[in-house]
PDB file of N, CA, C and O in Angstrom:
ATOM      1  N   UNK A   1    -160.170  34.689  89.380  1.00  0.00           N
ATOM      2  CA  UNK A   1    -160.834  33.560  88.779  1.00  0.00           C
ATOM      3  C   UNK A   1    -162.339  33.840  88.731  1.00  0.00           C
ATOM      4  O   UNK A   1    -162.915  34.300  89.717  1.00  0.00           O
ATOM      5  N   UNK A   2    -162.971  33.566  87.594  1.00  0.00           N
ATOM      6  CA  UNK A   2    -164.402  33.794  87.443  1.00  0.00           C
ATOM      7  C   UNK A   2    -165.192  32.767  88.246  1.00  0.00           C
ATOM      8  O   UNK A   2    -164.793  31.611  88.381  1.00  0.00           O
ATOM      9  N   UNK A   3    -166.310  33.220  88.768  1.00  0.00           N
ATOM     10  CA  UNK A   3    -167.158  32.304  89.530  1.00  0.00           C
ATOM     11  C   UNK A   3    -167.860  31.340  88.594  1.00  0.00           C
ATOM     12  O   UNK A   3    -168.189  31.684  87.458  1.00  0.00           O
ATOM     13  N   UNK A   4    -168.084  30.137  89.078  1.00  0.00           N
ATOM     14  CA  UNK A   4    -168.838  29.140  88.328  1.00  0.00           C
ATOM     15  C   UNK A   4    -170.322  29.455  88.454  1.00  0.00           C
ATOM     16  O   UNK A   4    -170.756  30.007  89.465  1.00  0.00           O
ATOM     17  N   UNK A   5    -171.108  29.106  87.425  1.00  0.00           N
ATOM     18  CA  UNK A   5    -172.556  29.298  87.542  1.00  0.00           C
ATOM     19  C   UNK A   5    -173.117  28.457  88.686  1.00  0.00           C
ATOM     20  O   UNK A   5    -172.575  27.404  89.022  1.00  0.00           O
ATOM     21  N   UNK A   6    -174.193  28.929  89.267  1.00  0.00           N
ATOM     22  CA  UNK A   6    -174.820  28.233  90.386  1.00  0.00           C
ATOM     23  C   UNK A   6    -175.944  27.348  89.874  1.00  0.00           C
ATOM     24  O   UNK A   6    -176.759  27.780  89.059  1.00  0.00           O
ATOM     25  N   UNK A   7    -175.988  26.117  90.350  1.00  0.00           N
ATOM     26  CA  UNK A   7    -177.093  25.200  90.066  1.00  0.00           C
ATOM     27  C   UNK A   7    -177.612  24.704  91.406  1.00  0.00           C
ATOM     28  O   UNK A   7    -176.832  24.408  92.312  1.00  0.00           O
ATOM     29  N   UNK A   8    -178.916  24.615  91.527  1.00  0.00           N
ATOM     30  CA  UNK A   8    -179.467  24.107  92.783  1.00  0.00           C
ATOM     31  C   UNK A   8    -180.528  23.064  92.467  1.00  0.00           C
ATOM     32  O   UNK A   8    -181.128  23.062  91.392  1.00  0.00           O
ATOM     33  N   UNK A   9    -180.740  22.186  93.426  1.00  0.00           N
ATOM     34  CA  UNK A   9    -181.736  21.129  93.260  1.00  0.00           C
ATOM     35  C   UNK A   9    -182.253  20.724  94.629  1.00  0.00           C
ATOM     36  O   UNK A   9    -181.546  20.823  95.632  1.00  0.00           O
ATOM     37  N   UNK A  10    -183.470  20.278  94.653  1.00  0.00           N
ATOM     38  CA  UNK A  10    -184.035  19.728  95.886  1.00  0.00           C
ATOM     39  C   UNK A  10    -183.762  18.233  95.884  1.00  0.00           C
ATOM     40  O   UNK A  10    -183.997  17.543  94.892  1.00  0.00           O
ATOM     41  N   UNK A  11    -183.264  17.748  97.008  1.00  0.00           N
ATOM     42  CA  UNK A  11    -182.921  16.335  97.138  1.00  0.00           C
ATOM     43  C   UNK A  11    -183.729  15.716  98.264  1.00  0.00           C
ATOM     44  O   UNK A  11    -184.093  16.401  99.220  1.00  0.00           O
ATOM     45  N   UNK A  12    -184.012  14.417  98.158  1.00  0.00           N
ATOM     46  CA  UNK A  12    -184.689  13.741  99.265  1.00  0.00           C
ATOM     47  C   UNK A  12    -183.831  13.820 100.535  1.00  0.00           C
ATOM     48  O   UNK A  12    -182.602  13.841 100.472  1.00  0.00           O
ATOM     49  N   UNK A  13    -184.498  13.864 101.667  1.00  0.00           N
ATOM     50  CA  UNK A  13    -183.797  13.963 102.946  1.00  0.00           C
ATOM     51  C   UNK A  13    -182.794  12.827 103.127  1.00  0.00           C
ATOM     52  O   UNK A  13    -181.708  13.034 103.669  1.00  0.00           O
ATOM     53  N   UNK A  14    -183.161  11.613 102.668  1.00  0.00           N
ATOM     54  CA  UNK A  14    -182.253  10.461 102.801  1.00  0.00           C
ATOM     55  C   UNK A  14    -180.951  10.700 102.035  1.00  0.00           C
ATOM     56  O   UNK A  14    -179.871  10.342 102.506  1.00  0.00           O
ATOM     57  N   UNK A  15    -181.063  11.308 100.849  1.00  0.00           N
ATOM     58  CA  UNK A  15    -179.862  11.583 100.054  1.00  0.00           C
ATOM     59  C   UNK A  15    -178.968  12.585 100.775  1.00  0.00           C
ATOM     60  O   UNK A  15    -177.745  12.446 100.793  1.00  0.00           O
ATOM     61  N   UNK A  16    -179.602  13.600 101.370  1.00  0.00           N
ATOM     62  CA  UNK A  16    -178.819  14.607 102.089  1.00  0.00           C
ATOM     63  C   UNK A  16    -178.091  13.975 103.267  1.00  0.00           C
ATOM     64  O   UNK A  16    -176.934  14.299 103.536  1.00  0.00           O
ATOM     65  N   UNK A  17    -178.769  13.078 103.965  1.00  0.00           N
ATOM     66  CA  UNK A  17    -178.138  12.402 105.098  1.00  0.00           C
ATOM     67  C   UNK A  17    -176.953  11.565 104.627  1.00  0.00           C
ATOM     68  O   UNK A  17    -175.896  11.568 105.257  1.00  0.00           O
ATOM     69  N   UNK A  18    -177.130  10.853 103.522  1.00  0.00           N
ATOM     70  CA  UNK A  18    -176.033  10.048 102.975  1.00  0.00           C
ATOM     71  C   UNK A  18    -174.894  10.944 102.499  1.00  0.00           C
ATOM     72  O   UNK A  18    -173.721  10.640 102.714  1.00  0.00           O
ATOM     73  N   UNK A  19    -175.249  12.046 101.856  1.00  0.00           N
ATOM     74  CA  UNK A  19    -174.246  12.989 101.374  1.00  0.00           C
ATOM     75  C   UNK A  19    -173.440  13.552 102.541  1.00  0.00           C
ATOM     76  O   UNK A  19    -172.216  13.654 102.463  1.00  0.00           O
ATOM     77  N   UNK A  20    -174.121  13.915 103.614  1.00  0.00           N
ATOM     78  CA  UNK A  20    -173.432  14.437 104.799  1.00  0.00           C
ATOM     79  C   UNK A  20    -172.517  13.386 105.421  1.00  0.00           C
ATOM     80  O   UNK A  20    -171.413  13.700 105.869  1.00  0.00           O
ATOM     81  N   UNK A  21    -172.980  12.146 105.446  1.00  0.00           N
ATOM     82  CA  UNK A  21    -172.163  11.066 106.010  1.00  0.00           C
ATOM     83  C   UNK A  21    -170.891  10.860 105.182  1.00  0.00           C
ATOM     84  O   UNK A  21    -169.800  10.714 105.733  1.00  0.00           O
ATOM     85  N   UNK A  22    -171.041  10.849 103.868  1.00  0.00           N
ATOM     86  CA  UNK A  22    -169.879  10.680 102.988  1.00  0.00           C
ATOM     87  C   UNK A  22    -168.942  11.872 103.122  1.00  0.00           C
ATOM     88  O   UNK A  22    -167.722  11.710 103.144  1.00  0.00           O
ATOM     89  N   UNK A  23    -169.509  13.060 103.211  1.00  0.00           N
ATOM     90  CA  UNK A  23    -168.690  14.266 103.375  1.00  0.00           C
ATOM     91  C   UNK A  23    -167.867  14.185 104.654  1.00  0.00           C
ATOM     92  O   UNK A  23    -166.688  14.537 104.665  1.00  0.00           O
ATOM     93  N   UNK A  24    -168.486  13.727 105.716  1.00  0.00           N
ATOM     94  CA  UNK A  24    -167.776  13.603 106.994  1.00  0.00           C
ATOM     95  C   UNK A  24    -166.669  12.553 106.898  1.00  0.00           C
ATOM     96  O   UNK A  24    -165.568  12.766 107.406  1.00  0.00           O
ATOM     97  N   UNK A  25    -166.955  11.427 106.253  1.00  0.00           N
ATOM     98  CA  UNK A  25    -165.974  10.349 106.136  1.00  0.00           C
ATOM     99  C   UNK A  25    -164.787  10.738 105.260  1.00  0.00           C
ATOM    100  O   UNK A  25    -163.651  10.348 105.532  1.00  0.00           O
ATOM    101  N   UNK A  26    -165.057  11.508 104.209  1.00  0.00           N
ATOM    102  CA  UNK A  26    -164.001  11.837 103.248  1.00  0.00           C
ATOM    103  C   UNK A  26    -163.334  13.179 103.501  1.00  0.00           C
ATOM    104  O   UNK A  26    -162.262  13.457 102.964  1.00  0.00           O
ATOM    105  N   UNK A  27    -163.973  14.016 104.326  1.00  0.00           N
ATOM    106  CA  UNK A  27    -163.432  15.349 104.558  1.00  0.00           C
ATOM    107  C   UNK A  27    -163.705  16.304 103.405  1.00  0.00           C
ATOM    108  O   UNK A  27    -163.109  17.379 103.326  1.00  0.00           O
ATOM    109  N   UNK A  28    -164.603  15.913 102.516  1.00  0.00           N
ATOM    110  CA  UNK A  28    -164.955  16.761 101.375  1.00  0.00           C
ATOM    111  C   UNK A  28    -166.250  17.502 101.689  1.00  0.00           C
ATOM    112  O   UNK A  28    -167.018  17.108 102.568  1.00  0.00           O
ATOM    113  N   UNK A  29    -166.469  18.575 100.955  1.00  0.00           N
ATOM    114  CA  UNK A  29    -167.708  19.330 101.139  1.00  0.00           C
ATOM    115  C   UNK A  29    -168.828  18.711 100.312  1.00  0.00           C
ATOM    116  O   UNK A  29    -168.584  17.931  99.391  1.00  0.00           O
ATOM    117  N   UNK A  30    -170.052  19.070 100.658  1.00  0.00           N
ATOM    118  CA  UNK A  30    -171.194  18.631  99.845  1.00  0.00           C
ATOM    119  C   UNK A  30    -170.999  19.061  98.396  1.00  0.00           C
ATOM    120  O   UNK A  30    -171.236  18.287  97.468  1.00  0.00           O
ATOM    121  N   UNK A  31    -170.567  20.301  98.218  1.00  0.00           N
ATOM    122  CA  UNK A  31    -170.363  20.833  96.871  1.00  0.00           C
ATOM    123  C   UNK A  31    -169.378  19.979  96.092  1.00  0.00           C
ATOM    124  O   UNK A  31    -169.628  19.642  94.934  1.00  0.00           O
ATOM    125  N   UNK A  32    -168.262  19.626  96.713  1.00  0.00           N
ATOM    126  CA  UNK A  32    -167.268  18.792  96.035  1.00  0.00           C
ATOM    127  C   UNK A  32    -167.854  17.441  95.640  1.00  0.00           C
ATOM    128  O   UNK A  32    -167.620  16.957  94.533  1.00  0.00           O
ATOM    129  N   UNK A  33    -168.613  16.839  96.542  1.00  0.00           N
ATOM    130  CA  UNK A  33    -169.207  15.533  96.256  1.00  0.00           C
ATOM    131  C   UNK A  33    -170.204  15.615  95.107  1.00  0.00           C
ATOM    132  O   UNK A  33    -170.224  14.745  94.236  1.00  0.00           O
ATOM    133  N   UNK A  34    -171.032  16.658  95.102  1.00  0.00           N
ATOM    134  CA  UNK A  34    -172.018  16.817  94.031  1.00  0.00           C
ATOM    135  C   UNK A  34    -171.313  17.079  92.701  1.00  0.00           C
ATOM    136  O   UNK A  34    -171.699  16.516  91.677  1.00  0.00           O
ATOM    137  N   UNK A  35    -170.287  17.922  92.708  1.00  0.00           N
ATOM    138  CA  UNK A  35    -169.524  18.177  91.473  1.00  0.00           C
ATOM    139  C   UNK A  35    -168.914  16.888  90.934  1.00  0.00           C
ATOM    140  O   UNK A  35    -168.984  16.620  89.734  1.00  0.00           O
ATOM    141  N   UNK A  36    -168.313  16.088  91.820  1.00  0.00           N
ATOM    142  CA  UNK A  36    -167.701  14.831  91.396  1.00  0.00           C
ATOM    143  C   UNK A  36    -168.746  13.885  90.809  1.00  0.00           C
ATOM    144  O   UNK A  36    -168.498  13.229  89.798  1.00  0.00           O
ATOM    145  N   UNK A  37    -169.913  13.817  91.447  1.00  0.00           N
ATOM    146  CA  UNK A  37    -170.976  12.931  90.955  1.00  0.00           C
ATOM    147  C   UNK A  37    -171.448  13.370  89.572  1.00  0.00           C
ATOM    148  O   UNK A  37    -171.640  12.535  88.687  1.00  0.00           O
ATOM    149  N   UNK A  38    -171.636  14.666  89.383  1.00  0.00           N
ATOM    150  CA  UNK A  38    -172.073  15.168  88.080  1.00  0.00           C
ATOM    151  C   UNK A  38    -170.990  14.942  87.035  1.00  0.00           C
ATOM    152  O   UNK A  38    -171.289  14.554  85.906  1.00  0.00           O
ATOM    153  N   UNK A  39    -169.735  15.181  87.400  1.00  0.00           N
ATOM    154  CA  UNK A  39    -168.629  14.968  86.460  1.00  0.00           C
ATOM    155  C   UNK A  39    -168.579  13.514  86.004  1.00  0.00           C
ATOM    156  O   UNK A  39    -168.392  13.240  84.819  1.00  0.00           O
ATOM    157  N   UNK A  40    -168.746  12.589  86.936  1.00  0.00           N
ATOM    158  CA  UNK A  40    -168.730  11.169  86.569  1.00  0.00           C
ATOM    159  C   UNK A  40    -169.923  10.831  85.682  1.00  0.00           C
ATOM    160  O   UNK A  40    -169.781  10.074  84.721  1.00  0.00           O
ATOM    161  N   UNK A  41    -171.088  11.378  85.989  1.00  0.00           N
ATOM    162  CA  UNK A  41    -172.287  11.124  85.195  1.00  0.00           C
ATOM    163  C   UNK A  41    -172.109  11.637  83.770  1.00  0.00           C
ATOM    164  O   UNK A  41    -172.540  10.992  82.815  1.00  0.00           O
ATOM    165  N   UNK A  42    -171.478  12.791  83.631  1.00  0.00           N
ATOM    166  CA  UNK A  42    -171.265  13.391  82.315  1.00  0.00           C
ATOM    167  C   UNK A  42    -170.095  12.768  81.565  1.00  0.00           C
ATOM    168  O   UNK A  42    -169.872  13.076  80.394  1.00  0.00           O
ATOM    169  N   UNK A  43    -169.355  11.903  82.227  1.00  0.00           N
ATOM    170  CA  UNK A  43    -168.214  11.266  81.580  1.00  0.00           C
ATOM    171  C   UNK A  43    -166.988  12.152  81.519  1.00  0.00           C
ATOM    172  O   UNK A  43    -166.053  11.889  80.763  1.00  0.00           O
ATOM    173  N   UNK A  44    -166.998  13.202  82.320  1.00  0.00           N
ATOM    174  CA  UNK A  44    -165.847  14.099  82.398  1.00  0.00           C
ATOM    175  C   UNK A  44    -164.775  13.399  83.220  1.00  0.00           C
ATOM    176  O   UNK A  44    -165.087  12.711  84.192  1.00  0.00           O
ATOM    177  N   UNK A  45    -163.530  13.568  82.840  1.00  0.00           N
ATOM    178  CA  UNK A  45    -162.451  12.947  83.610  1.00  0.00           C
ATOM    179  C   UNK A  45    -162.535  13.466  85.039  1.00  0.00           C
ATOM    180  O   UNK A  45    -162.525  14.676  85.266  1.00  0.00           O
ATOM    181  N   UNK A  46    -162.619  12.551  86.000  1.00  0.00           N
ATOM    182  CA  UNK A  46    -162.765  12.992  87.392  1.00  0.00           C
ATOM    183  C   UNK A  46    -161.550  13.781  87.870  1.00  0.00           C
ATOM    184  O   UNK A  46    -160.439  13.574  87.382  1.00  0.00           O
ATOM    185  N   UNK A  47    -161.759  14.675  88.815  1.00  0.00           N
ATOM    186  CA  UNK A  47    -160.635  15.425  89.370  1.00  0.00           C
ATOM    187  C   UNK A  47    -159.614  14.490  90.017  1.00  0.00           C
ATOM    188  O   UNK A  47    -159.917  13.341  90.336  1.00  0.00           O
ATOM    189  N   UNK A  48    -158.439  14.991  90.197  1.00  0.00           N
ATOM    190  CA  UNK A  48    -157.342  14.185  90.751  1.00  0.00           C
ATOM    191  C   UNK A  48    -157.723  13.552  92.083  1.00  0.00           C
ATOM    192  O   UNK A  48    -157.322  12.425  92.374  1.00  0.00           O
ATOM    193  N   UNK A  49    -158.481  14.260  92.879  1.00  0.00           N
ATOM    194  CA  UNK A  49    -158.887  13.716  94.174  1.00  0.00           C
ATOM    195  C   UNK A  49    -159.681  12.435  94.040  1.00  0.00           C
ATOM    196  O   UNK A  49    -159.518  11.511  94.836  1.00  0.00           O
ATOM    197  N   UNK A  50    -160.541  12.375  93.033  1.00  0.00           N
ATOM    198  CA  UNK A  50    -161.335  11.167  92.819  1.00  0.00           C
ATOM    199  C   UNK A  50    -160.429  10.034  92.369  1.00  0.00           C
ATOM    200  O   UNK A  50    -160.570   8.899  92.825  1.00  0.00           O
ATOM    201  N   UNK A  51    -159.503  10.342  91.478  1.00  0.00           N
ATOM    202  CA  UNK A  51    -158.561   9.309  91.026  1.00  0.00           C
ATOM    203  C   UNK A  51    -157.753   8.777  92.200  1.00  0.00           C
ATOM    204  O   UNK A  51    -157.517   7.574  92.313  1.00  0.00           O
ATOM    205  N   UNK A  52    -157.336   9.682  93.065  1.00  0.00           N
ATOM    206  CA  UNK A  52    -156.574   9.281  94.245  1.00  0.00           C
ATOM    207  C   UNK A  52    -157.417   8.391  95.151  1.00  0.00           C
ATOM    208  O   UNK A  52    -156.941   7.371  95.649  1.00  0.00           O
ATOM    209  N   UNK A  53    -158.671   8.781  95.361  1.00  0.00           N
ATOM    210  CA  UNK A  53    -159.575   7.967  96.183  1.00  0.00           C
ATOM    211  C   UNK A  53    -159.758   6.584  95.580  1.00  0.00           C
ATOM    212  O   UNK A  53    -159.730   5.582  96.294  1.00  0.00           O
ATOM    213  N   UNK A  54    -159.945   6.527  94.267  1.00  0.00           N
ATOM    214  CA  UNK A  54    -160.126   5.241  93.595  1.00  0.00           C
ATOM    215  C   UNK A  54    -158.874   4.377  93.719  1.00  0.00           C
ATOM    216  O   UNK A  54    -158.967   3.165  93.913  1.00  0.00           O
ATOM    217  N   UNK A  55    -157.722   4.995  93.607  1.00  0.00           N
ATOM    218  CA  UNK A  55    -156.465   4.251  93.734  1.00  0.00           C
ATOM    219  C   UNK A  55    -156.319   3.689  95.146  1.00  0.00           C
ATOM    220  O   UNK A  55    -155.890   2.548  95.321  1.00  0.00           O
ATOM    221  N   UNK A  56    -156.674   4.482  96.145  1.00  0.00           N
ATOM    222  CA  UNK A  56    -156.613   4.004  97.529  1.00  0.00           C
ATOM    223  C   UNK A  56    -157.567   2.837  97.749  1.00  0.00           C
ATOM    224  O   UNK A  56    -157.217   1.857  98.405  1.00  0.00           O
ATOM    225  N   UNK A  57    -158.767   2.944  97.201  1.00  0.00           N
ATOM    226  CA  UNK A  57    -159.731   1.850  97.335  1.00  0.00           C
ATOM    227  C   UNK A  57    -159.233   0.596  96.635  1.00  0.00           C
ATOM    228  O   UNK A  57    -159.388  -0.513  97.148  1.00  0.00           O
ATOM    229  N   UNK A  58    -158.639   0.770  95.473  1.00  0.00           N
ATOM    230  CA  UNK A  58    -158.086  -0.367  94.731  1.00  0.00           C
ATOM    231  C   UNK A  58    -157.016  -1.065  95.570  1.00  0.00           C
ATOM    232  O   UNK A  58    -156.990  -2.293  95.652  1.00  0.00           O
ATOM    233  N   UNK A  59    -156.150  -0.292  96.179  1.00  0.00           N
ATOM    234  CA  UNK A  59    -155.098  -0.861  97.022  1.00  0.00           C
ATOM    235  C   UNK A  59    -155.684  -1.598  98.222  1.00  0.00           C
ATOM    236  O   UNK A  59    -155.198  -2.665  98.597  1.00  0.00           O
ATOM    237  N   UNK A  60    -156.722  -1.032  98.819  1.00  0.00           N
ATOM    238  CA  UNK A  60    -157.348  -1.682  99.973  1.00  0.00           C
ATOM    239  C   UNK A  60    -158.016  -2.993  99.577  1.00  0.00           C
ATOM    240  O   UNK A  60    -157.961  -3.972 100.320  1.00  0.00           O
ATOM    241  N   UNK A  61    -158.645  -3.010  98.410  1.00  0.00           N
ATOM    242  CA  UNK A  61    -159.276  -4.241  97.922  1.00  0.00           C
ATOM    243  C   UNK A  61    -158.217  -5.309  97.688  1.00  0.00           C
ATOM    244  O   UNK A  61    -158.427  -6.475  98.021  1.00  0.00           O
ATOM    245  N   UNK A  62    -157.083  -4.919  97.120  1.00  0.00           N
ATOM    246  CA  UNK A  62    -155.998  -5.879  96.882  1.00  0.00           C
ATOM    247  C   UNK A  62    -155.505  -6.481  98.200  1.00  0.00           C
ATOM    248  O   UNK A  62    -155.228  -7.678  98.271  1.00  0.00           O
ATOM    249  N   UNK A  63    -155.396  -5.663  99.230  1.00  0.00           N
ATOM    250  CA  UNK A  63    -154.959  -6.151 100.543  1.00  0.00           C
ATOM    251  C   UNK A  63    -155.967  -7.158 101.091  1.00  0.00           C
ATOM    252  O   UNK A  63    -155.586  -8.213 101.597  1.00  0.00           O
ATOM    253  N   UNK A  64    -157.250  -6.827 100.989  1.00  0.00           N
ATOM    254  CA  UNK A  64    -158.294  -7.739 101.473  1.00  0.00           C
ATOM    255  C   UNK A  64    -158.264  -9.045 100.688  1.00  0.00           C
ATOM    256  O   UNK A  64    -158.391 -10.124 101.267  1.00  0.00           O
ATOM    257  N   UNK A  65    -158.095  -8.950  99.367  1.00  0.00           N
ATOM    258  CA  UNK A  65    -158.026 -10.166  98.544  1.00  0.00           C
ATOM    259  C   UNK A  65    -156.859 -11.049  98.973  1.00  0.00           C
ATOM    260  O   UNK A  65    -157.001 -12.269  99.059  1.00  0.00           O
ATOM    261  N   UNK A  66    -155.711 -10.442  99.240  1.00  0.00           N
ATOM    262  CA  UNK A  66    -154.543 -11.216  99.674  1.00  0.00           C
ATOM    263  C   UNK A  66    -154.803 -11.889 101.021  1.00  0.00           C
ATOM    264  O   UNK A  66    -154.435 -13.046 101.224  1.00  0.00           O
ATOM    265  N   UNK A  67    -155.437 -11.163 101.936  1.00  0.00           N
ATOM    266  CA  UNK A  67    -155.754 -11.743 103.245  1.00  0.00           C
ATOM    267  C   UNK A  67    -156.712 -12.913 103.096  1.00  0.00           C
ATOM    268  O   UNK A  67    -156.569 -13.929 103.776  1.00  0.00           O
ATOM    269  N   UNK A  68    -157.681 -12.774 102.215  1.00  0.00           N
ATOM    270  CA  UNK A  68    -158.633 -13.862 101.989  1.00  0.00           C
ATOM    271  C   UNK A  68    -157.945 -15.078 101.382  1.00  0.00           C
ATOM    272  O   UNK A  68    -158.268 -16.215 101.727  1.00  0.00           O
ATOM    273  N   UNK A  69    -157.008 -14.844 100.490  1.00  0.00           N
ATOM    274  CA  UNK A  69    -156.266 -15.957  99.891  1.00  0.00           C
ATOM    275  C   UNK A  69    -155.449 -16.685 100.951  1.00  0.00           C
ATOM    276  O   UNK A  69    -155.376 -17.913 100.946  1.00  0.00           O
ATOM    277  N   UNK A  70    -154.839 -15.938 101.853  1.00  0.00           N
ATOM    278  CA  UNK A  70    -154.051 -16.542 102.934  1.00  0.00           C
ATOM    279  C   UNK A  70    -154.964 -17.365 103.836  1.00  0.00           C
ATOM    280  O   UNK A  70    -154.615 -18.484 104.214  1.00  0.00           O
ATOM    281  N   UNK A  71    -156.129 -16.822 104.182  1.00  0.00           N
ATOM    282  CA  UNK A  71    -157.072 -17.552 105.031  1.00  0.00           C
ATOM    283  C   UNK A  71    -157.554 -18.821 104.339  1.00  0.00           C
ATOM    284  O   UNK A  71    -157.669 -19.866 104.979  1.00  0.00           O
ATOM    285  N   UNK A  72    -157.833 -18.745 103.050  1.00  0.00           N
ATOM    286  CA  UNK A  72    -158.274 -19.929 102.310  1.00  0.00           C
ATOM    287  C   UNK A  72    -157.178 -20.986 102.297  1.00  0.00           C
ATOM    288  O   UNK A  72    -157.455 -22.177 102.439  1.00  0.00           O
ATOM    289  N   UNK A  73    -155.936 -20.550 102.125  1.00  0.00           N
ATOM    290  CA  UNK A  73    -154.804 -21.476 102.099  1.00  0.00           C
ATOM    291  C   UNK A  73    -154.639 -22.157 103.458  1.00  0.00           C
ATOM    292  O   UNK A  73    -154.378 -23.358 103.531  1.00  0.00           O
ATOM    293  N   UNK A  74    -154.793 -21.384 104.530  1.00  0.00           N
ATOM    294  CA  UNK A  74    -154.614 -21.922 105.876  1.00  0.00           C
ATOM    295  C   UNK A  74    -155.727 -22.891 106.264  1.00  0.00           C
ATOM    296  O   UNK A  74    -155.498 -23.802 107.059  1.00  0.00           O
ATOM    297  N   UNK A  75    -156.911 -22.713 105.724  1.00  0.00           N
ATOM    298  CA  UNK A  75    -158.029 -23.588 106.079  1.00  0.00           C
ATOM    299  C   UNK A  75    -158.139 -24.808 105.170  1.00  0.00           C
ATOM    300  O   UNK A  75    -158.925 -25.716 105.441  1.00  0.00           O
ATOM    301  N   UNK A  76    -157.359 -24.832 104.097  1.00  0.00           N
ATOM    302  CA  UNK A  76    -157.463 -25.996 103.196  1.00  0.00           C
ATOM    303  C   UNK A  76    -156.394 -27.025 103.471  1.00  0.00           C
ATOM    304  O   UNK A  76    -156.345 -28.057 102.802  1.00  0.00           O
TER     305      UNK A  76
END
């Protein structure tokens, strides 16, 4: 497989800290996170991993919404 071209950029220290935190939470590398961010910015269809992450988040939001509805019902 041919190597991808290399792109580099200087980022603010705060961004690097946030990037490292997200990498640790998701188990992804900095490179993967930067590629995903650029792909989304360019409107490229995100890799399957991003779709999977979005689907998981969607499911978690639905669970929270259901719990909130139950709490609202119980308090009314």
